[in-house]
C-alpha positions as CSV (number, residue, x, y, z in Angstrom):
1,X,-71.0,-22.3,42.0
2,X,-70.0,-20.2,39.0
3,X,-72.7,-19.8,36.3
4,X,-71.6,-20.6,32.7
5,X,-71.8,-17.9,30.1
6,X,-74.4,-18.3,27.4
7,X,-71.8,-19.4,24.8
8,X,-70.4,-22.1,27.1
9,X,-73.8,-23.6,27.8
10,X,-74.6,-24.8,24.3
11,X,-72.3,-24.4,21.3
12,X,-74.4,-26.2,18.7
13,X,-76.7,-29.1,18.2
14,X,-76.9,-31.9,20.6
15,X,-76.3,-35.6,19.8
16,X,-80.1,-36.1,19.9
17,X,-80.6,-34.2,16.7
18,X,-78.9,-36.7,14.4
19,X,-80.5,-39.5,16.4
20,X,-84.0,-38.0,15.8
21,X,-83.2,-37.7,12.1
22,X,-82.1,-41.3,11.9
23,X,-85.1,-42.6,13.9
24,X,-87.5,-40.7,11.7
25,X,-85.8,-42.0,8.5
26,X,-86.0,-45.6,9.9
27,X,-89.7,-45.2,10.8
28,X,-90.4,-43.9,7.2
29,X,-88.4,-46.8,5.6
30,X,-90.2,-49.4,7.6
31,X,-93.8,-48.1,7.6
32,X,-94.2,-46.2,4.3
33,X,-94.1,-49.3,2.0
34,X,-96.9,-51.1,4.0
35,X,-99.3,-48.2,4.7
36,X,-102.3,-47.4,2.6
37,X,-102.8,-44.0,1.0
38,X,-104.1,-41.8,3.8
39,X,-101.7,-42.9,6.6
40,X,-98.9,-42.7,4.0
41,X,-99.7,-39.0,3.3
42,X,-100.1,-38.3,7.0
43,X,-96.8,-39.8,8.0
44,X,-95.1,-37.9,5.2
45,X,-96.6,-34.7,6.4
46,X,-95.4,-35.4,10.0
47,X,-91.9,-36.3,8.9
48,X,-91.2,-33.3,6.6
49,X,-91.1,-30.7,9.4
50,X,-88.9,-33.0,11.6
51,X,-86.4,-33.3,8.8
52,X,-86.4,-29.6,8.2
53,X,-85.9,-28.8,11.9
54,X,-83.0,-31.3,12.1
55,X,-81.4,-29.9,9.0
56,X,-81.6,-26.4,10.6
57,X,-79.8,-27.5,13.7
58,X,-77.2,-29.6,11.8
59,X,-76.4,-27.0,9.0
60,X,-77.1,-23.5,10.4
61,X,-76.0,-24.3,14.0
62,X,-73.2,-26.7,13.3
63,X,-71.7,-26.9,16.8
64,X,-68.2,-28.1,17.4
65,X,-66.2,-28.8,14.3
66,X,-62.6,-30.2,14.2
67,X,-61.7,-27.7,11.5
68,X,-63.0,-24.2,11.1
69,X,-66.1,-24.1,8.8
70,X,-65.4,-23.1,5.3
71,X,-68.9,-21.9,4.8
72,X,-70.0,-18.6,6.2
73,X,-73.3,-18.2,8.0
74,X,-74.8,-17.0,4.7
75,X,-73.5,-20.1,2.9
76,X,-75.0,-22.4,5.7
77,X,-78.3,-20.6,5.3
78,X,-78.3,-21.1,1.6
79,X,-77.5,-24.8,2.1
80,X,-80.3,-25.1,4.6
81,X,-82.9,-23.5,2.3
82,X,-81.7,-25.8,-0.5
83,X,-82.2,-28.9,1.6
84,X,-85.5,-27.6,2.9
85,X,-86.8,-26.9,-0.6
86,X,-85.7,-30.4,-1.6
87,X,-87.6,-32.0,1.3
88,X,-90.7,-30.0,0.6
89,X,-90.6,-30.8,-3.1
90,X,-90.2,-34.5,-2.5
91,X,-93.0,-34.5,0.1
92,X,-95.4,-32.6,-2.3
93,X,-94.5,-35.0,-5.2
94,X,-95.3,-38.0,-3.0
95,X,-98.5,-36.5,-1.7
96,X,-99.9,-35.8,-5.1
97,X,-99.1,-39.1,-6.7
């Protein structure tokens, strides 16, 4: 049996990454309005790193694309840091309400 080269094993994110992102968003949408203050903050703190990790794999490691990406690696990193900063800012605003 021929072993696959490293590039052939995994070219980008798996389908599970968007599914994890959607599942986390659905859990937040369902439970955040009904939770009291402490569980609300705890769930927000748990969800922020999940969103950031999913953004990393969806923006910086884009995987297969039908057309070649117009953004360079530097542009994808800038997009990732912008999205991460937005998630962190929103989380901090909600935590200190």
